[in-house]
N, C-alpha and C positions, 0 to 999 in steps of 0.2 A: 364829516364822512371821515376822511382819513384818517384823523383821531382815535375814533372809534375804533377803526382796524388795528391802530397800531396799539389800543389796549389791549385789543381783543389776541394779538398775537403774544405782547409780554404776560399775558395771562396764563397761555397753555406753556410758555415757556419755563413762569416759575413751577407748574403743576408736575411736568414732565422733571424737571431738576429736583422737583422734594421729593418724589418718590417713584419705582418702578419694579415691575415682579420680572423675572426672566427666567422661563422652566426650558431646561433643553436636555435630549438624551443623544450618548455617542457612542458607538459600538466600537472594541477595538479593530474588528475588519469586518469587510461585508462579504468575504468568501470564505466558509468553513468545508471542513470533511466530518463526516456523520461521526468520528470520535472525538474530536476537539470540543472543548469549552467555550460558550460565548460569552462573552464579557461586556455587559452596560453599565457606562456610566450615567447618571441622571445626576443631575445638577439644578438646583434651585436655589435663586440670586434675590434677596429682597433689598432693594433700596429705601429707605426712610424708615420711620418708629409707628408711623399711625396704621401699617397691615396688620389685619388679625386672622390668623392663619386658623380656618374654622375643620378642616378635614384632613386627615393624614393623606399621603402619597397613595393613588390608584392604580393598581395595576392593569394591564390589558390582560386580555384573553392568553394564557399558558396553555393552552390546553396540548398542543402541539409538540410542548417543550417540559422537560424534568428541571424542576427550579431545585440546582445543586446547591446552593449557597448566596447568602445577602450579606451587606454590612454598611453603616452609614457613618458618618461624621458630621460633626456642625461647627462653625466658629464663628462670630461678629468683629466686625471692626470699626472706625469712624475713619471716613474718607475725608483727609484733610482740606480736598480744593472745595468740594460742595458742603461738608461741616454734616455730613448725613451719616446716618447707621445703616451699615451692610451687614446683611447677616447672609450667610450660605451654606445650604446643608450640601452633602455628596454621598450618593448613595450608589452602590455597587451590587450587581444581580449576576451572578451564574448560573448560566443556561446549559441543559444536555438534549439537543436535539432529539424526536425520535421519529423522526422520517427526514427522507431527503428531498432535493428539490429549492423552490422558490417558498420561502416561508415569512408571511408579514408577521411584522410587529406592531402592533396598536396604538395608539396615544396613550401616555400615561396624563392623570387628573389630578387637579387641586385645586380646592376651593380657598377663596382668601379675598375677605369682604364682600360676600355674597358672590363674588364672581367664581367664574371656573374655568383655569389656565390649564393645556392641554400642548402636548408635543403633537407634532406633525408623523404619520404612522410612517416607517419606510420595509422594505426586503431587504431579506438576507438571501445567500444560495447556500447551499448545503450540497456537497458532492460525497459520491459512494468513498467508503474509508478505505482504506488498504489492508488487508486481513493480516493480522499478524498474531501468532500464536506462541504461544509457550512460553514458562517464566523460567525453564532450564535446560539447558542444550551442554553435553557432551559430546565429547568427540566422537562415540560411536554413536551417538543417538541425534545428530545433530539435522541428517537427514528426515527426521522425523518430528511433525507438529501437533499439539494437541490444541483443541480450539472448542472454548464452552460458548453456546449462543443460549440466551433466554428471552422466553418467546414473550413474556409481558414484565417489563422492568420496574412498572408502578399497578403495586397491588395494595388490599387490604390487609392488615396484621391478621393472620390467621388463613388468607384466602392462598388457594396454591396456585403456583406458576411453574411451564413444563421448560426444562431446560434441555438442550441436544448437545452431545457431545460428538464432536468429529475427528480425524486424522489426515492429515496433511503429508503428504512425501511424493519426490518426483520419481521413485521407484516404488510401484506396485507390492514386489515381491514384500516389502517392509510391514503391510498391513498384516501380513500372517502372522508376526516377532511381535505383535503388540498384543499383551494379556497382562492379566492381575488388577484390573480396572477397579481405584477406589474412591469412590464417590464423596465429597466435602464431608468435613465434619464440625460443627459450632456449635455454641448452647444456645444460640438463638435463633438456631433452623434445623427443621427436621424434613428429612430429605429420604422418600423410599424410590426405589426404581419401578419404572415403568418395563424398559424392557433391555435384554442385552444384545439382541440380535442384531446381527451384522448386515447394513444395507449392501444394496451390491456398488460398486465402483464408479465413481465419476471419473472418467478418464480427464476433464479440463474443467475441473470447479473453480479454481482462481490462477490463472495466467497457464505455466504449464505443469499443473502438479495436479496431481489425483486427488480424489478423498474420498472417505467411506464413513457413515456413520457408525459408533461403538456401540453407545448405550442413550437412553431417553428416561429421564426422571423426571421427579417431582418435588419440586422444594416449596414446604410451607414456612415462611416467616414469621416468626411468635412474637415479636417487639416491633416496636412504630421508629421508624427514623430510617436511615442512609446503612441499611445492611448488606456488607460486604461476604460474597461467596465465595469462600477459599475455591483455588484449583484442584481440578480431578487430575490425580495421579495414575501412573500406569510405569509398567514396564517393558522396557524392548529387549527380547531373548535373541540371543546370535549364542553361535556353536560356543564361543571363548568368553562373553562380557553378559551383563543382564545390568540395563542401565536403566534409570527412572525417567521418565518425563514426565511436566505437569503442566497443564493446561493455565488458561490465562484466568486471572479471578473477575468479576460481575460485581457491579454497586446495583442495588434494588432499592428503589425507593416505596416505603411500607408505610402507608397513609395510616394514620391513628382513625381508630373506630370513632363516630361521631358520639357526640356527648349523649344524655340521654336515655340510657338502655334498660331496659323492665328490670324488674328484681329477679326475674328467673335466671337473666341471661349470664352466661360464664364465660365460655370461650368458643359458642357453636357460629361458626360462619359459613352459611352456603344455603340450602333449602333442605327442611327436615317436616318429617310427621313422626308421631310418636303412639304407638298401640300400646296398651294393655289388657294383656287375657289370660285366662287360667288354664292353666292345660294339663292337670289333672284329669283322669277318667273317672274317677270316683266320686261319690258326694260327699262334700264338705264337712268335717265332722269336728266339735269341740274339740282342741287338745291334741288335735293330730294334723300333721303338716299337709299344705298344697302348695302346687308348684306355680306361682304368678310371672310371666316372662313381662318386664317392659324394654318394648322394640322401637330401635329409632334409624327411621330407612329415609334415604334420600342420597343429596349430593353434596358433598364439603369435607371437612376434616372430621371424619370421623372418627379414625384410630386416634387421635389426640384429642379431642371431644369431652369434655364430662356431661355422663349421661343423668340425665336426670333420675331421682332418687326414687323408693317410696316413703311417703312421709309417716310419720310415727303417728302411732292411737292410739286409745286404750282398749280398744277391740280388737286388737291382734298386736303378734309380735312378730318379726320376721329377723333374717340373718343377711349375713354378706353375699352378694350374688356371686354367681358365676358366669363371668362375662365369655360371650362365643361371636364373632364376627365372620360375616361373610361379605369381603369386600372386593370389590375389581379397581385396577387402576388402569386409565388410558389416558390420551391425549387429550380428553375433555375434561377431567375432573377424577376423584374419587366417588365413588358409586357403591352402592351396597346399604347393608344392615348390620347393627351391632343388638345385639338382646344381652340384658341383665336377667339371670333367670335366678328370683327368689326365692324362698321356702319359707312361706306364711303356716302361721299357727291359731286360726281363729282364739279367741278367749270367750265367746259367748254364743249363744244359739240365736239362730235368727239371720235377719240379712245385715251383712257390714259391708260397709262401703271404704275398698281399699284405695288411695289415692295417690298422686305422684304429687311432687315435689314442682313448682311450676317451672316452665323450660320456656327458654326464649331463644331465637338466633338471629344474627344481622345476616338480610340478604344483598350479597354484593352486586346484583344485578339492579334491582331495584333501587339500591342504598337506604336500605329502612330495616328496622327493627320490626320483627314479625313475636308477638307474645300469644302463644298455644296455652300460656297457663297452666293447666293442670287436667289430667286422666283420671277417669272414674271406674271401678271397677266393681258391682254388686256382686256377692258372692252369700248364697244362704248357706246358712250353717246349723247342724244340727247336732242334737246331742245323741247318747248314746243311746239312751233307751227308744230315740225316736226312730233312730236307725234300725232297732231291731225290732222294733214293733211293726214299722213299714215293709218286714220283709213276708214272702207268704211261706205255707209252709212247703212245697215243691223250693223255693229259692236256698230255705233251711235247708231240706235234704241235699241240694245241690252242693251246699257250702261243705257241709260234712265229707260228702264224696270228693269232692277238690283237696280235701284235705288229708284224706286218704289217699289219694294220688299221689299226692304232695311227699308223702312220704317213703314210698317203695326206694329202696336204695338198689338202685341198679341203671348205667348209662344207657342200655340196651332197648331197656321199652320206653318209648317215649309218652310217657303219661301224661304229661303237661297238655299235650295237645287233646287228651279226654276230657280236656276240662271244660266246666258249664259255664256257660255267660248267662248273667243275669236275664230272664224274658219278666215282662209285664204281662204277658197271657197265661193262662194253665194249659199247658200240655203234657197229656197222659204220654204220648211216644218218649220224651223225654224222661222221664220217672223209670219207665219200663227197661229204658235204654241203660240206665245207671245200674238199675238193680244186675242187669245181667252182665253188664262189664263188672260189676262190683266181685259177680261171684264169680267170673272168668278170673279175675285177678288173684282171686285166693286160690282156684285149682290150680292155677301157674305156679304161684309161690309156693304152693303144697310139693309139687312137681319139681322145682328148680331146687327145694331145700332137699327133697328124695334125690335128686343128680350130683348134689354137693355133696350128702354124706355118700355115695359111692363112687364117688372123685378120691376123697380124703382114702378110701380104703384100697383102693389103686395104687395112689400115691404108697400108701406104706407099704405095701409088697413090694412095689419097684424099689423101696429103697432099703427092705430086707435084703436084695441080692445082688451079691458081691459083684462090684465094679470093675469090669475088664478092660474097660477103655483108658485114654489117654487124659490129662487133666482139662486138656481145652474141649474134648468129646464130653467130660461131664458138665462142665461148664456153661458148652451150649447147651444140655439135654434140661439143666436149671433152666436159663434163661427162657428154653420153651415153656416149660410147665408155668414160669410169669407174665409170659406175652398176653399181649390184649389187641384187641382190633380198635387200635384210636380212631377211625372213623364214626364207628358209632359216639365217640362221647364227643367228636365235633358236630354231626349230627342234633347230639341233645342238647349239648351248649349254642347251637343257632337258635335250638326251639324255646331254650329257656329264655335266651335275650330278647328273643320276640316278642315272647310273653312278659317281659320285663318283670320275670320274679331274678333278680338279680344276686338275691341271698344264697340260692340254691346254683345259681351262675356259677359262686366261686367256690362253694363245697365240690360239686363237680369237677371244678378245675383243680383243686387240691388233689384229689382224688388220680384224676388223669398223670399230674405230675409226680405222685407218688408212685402210679404205676410203671410209668418212664425209666423212673430212677432204678425200680426194683429189676428192669430189664438190664442193668448194669451193676446190680449186687449195690444200689449206695442206698444208704439212709438220709443224710445229711446233704441239703442245698450246695453246699460248700464244698464237699468231698465231689458230691457230682458236676460240680464247675470244673474241677482239676481233673476229671477224666474224661470231662468233652473237651478238654484243652487237648489231652492228648490222643484222643481218636480222632476230635474234626476238626481241631485247628483250634487257634486263639480268638478268630471272629465268631465264632459260633458260639465259645464259651461267653464271650462279653455278649452278646443278643440273647444269652440266657438270662444273664445278672440284669441287663435293661428290661428284659419281657417281666423279671419279677415284680422290679419297683415298679415300673407300668401299673402290674396289678394291683399292688398296693394302693397305690394313688387311685387308681378308680375303684377299690372298692371299700373306703373310706371317704371319698368323695358326699358330700353331703345331698348333691345332686349331680345324677348319672345322665350325660347325654346319649342319644343313641348313635352320634356321630362317633363318638368315643369309645363307647363298646362297640360299633363296627369295625377301627382301626384292631381295638386291642384284640377281636377274635381274631382277625384276619392275623396279626402277628401269634396267636396262639398256634392257629391251623399251620402255620410256614414253617414257624420253628421246632415244632413236633414230629412234623413229617419230617425232615429231616433229621433228627436223633433217635427217632423209633425204629428200634429194630426189628 
């Protein structure tokens, strides 16, 4: 019996001496502050040559940390005492804590010879970090500090994170001296301001220093990896000096988007919807343009994303779109809609299907791709003969009447308001009303011509009389002869804009400009600009030049938006009200 026990002991000793696996993990310390880096050292030591490592080192759950760096080294040597091979692998991990308090680091696992080896979990303590601000301190600005705080330091590519800029100082009077805030600029970042409204002063934010929020802005990192956000700069203005201060820099862990993206995915990250609609009021006609709007709405990187385009087809042609956006920025994200207004020309009669290219986006909340494929818009296009045949006799009479009303060259009569819209039913009242209006306009036109002849005769008599007044009186008399009530022009232009008669709108605007220039006895716009600069000031003269440039842009734009025309009309009314005599 004793010999058996001795045999078993010798067998166990030989096995233990033949091979052994040790897996240990050691932190550099057990207590850290929130801005310190946690360094872990994992050592795997294998004694013996009969061990087969079947898996790599498996890490525990690091959801409460940012993994900011890794490194490993391995070596092997022969132990002369036991005559066995010793393999050693050392791995270093650098972690950044996401929260304060006691955090647990779980077990590291590895499988060798079908056996799982693991380390024991342990706790580390994360304390409140001391708030440090500023990268640049000059003697005049050493009492004022900037600090940039980023809400979420771990985001996906093209996913936004919100940053808050605070100013710290012991003297509250310094807060009003901080001006000229410049947000960070970098190629791999897109920064959009949310608000520059200053908050109320917190008298005891940190120690005996007061603080105030200066700006809130949104950051869109457009490449994966560890991205450094540069500091925000500002100036501290005093009576004698103007000093620059800069905030701290912040690193963001930008996660790479998952693999396996759909074909239609470009760079859209968020949650979106796509809608396609025909906004033209008239029937679609072959070889005549129609307006098709591709609208993307939702929440995400709306300003930087690539919109789905209209797919090419032998059934239609289209031109480059005009992009308009209605986007709002808030602490919850970028929300709104972006529209691409296309001019589409049908090439054949009948039903045509206008398709968009496939579109997909990545939803960071659900961490998955959403494929919307493509949107279809069915448009029934008619030939010119079909359009003409479909019109009734009354509609043809209405068209002739509308054409006549549009050719009456006077800004005083709002003739376009008398235009008749197409009706599906036959109305005798409309027919008689049109004929009565047509007759009345002919009579008014004859009376207007008679009044013009009498006016010319009166002018000729006045010009034959010798002038006894001064040069200024004569110039004022000439101006009164050319003077026109521009309010009639404004009303007429607004009526043309509301009826989408843009060709007549710009013709009338040229007449208005000519009338006002005649008041100054100027024929060219260049000479008129010099007169305005002498008479009204440099600012008004520049405003006139800018307005003329805006008029040319809108006049020759392939698609005219109602918002752009509204802004143009407002500028016209404001400027010509100031310069008209």
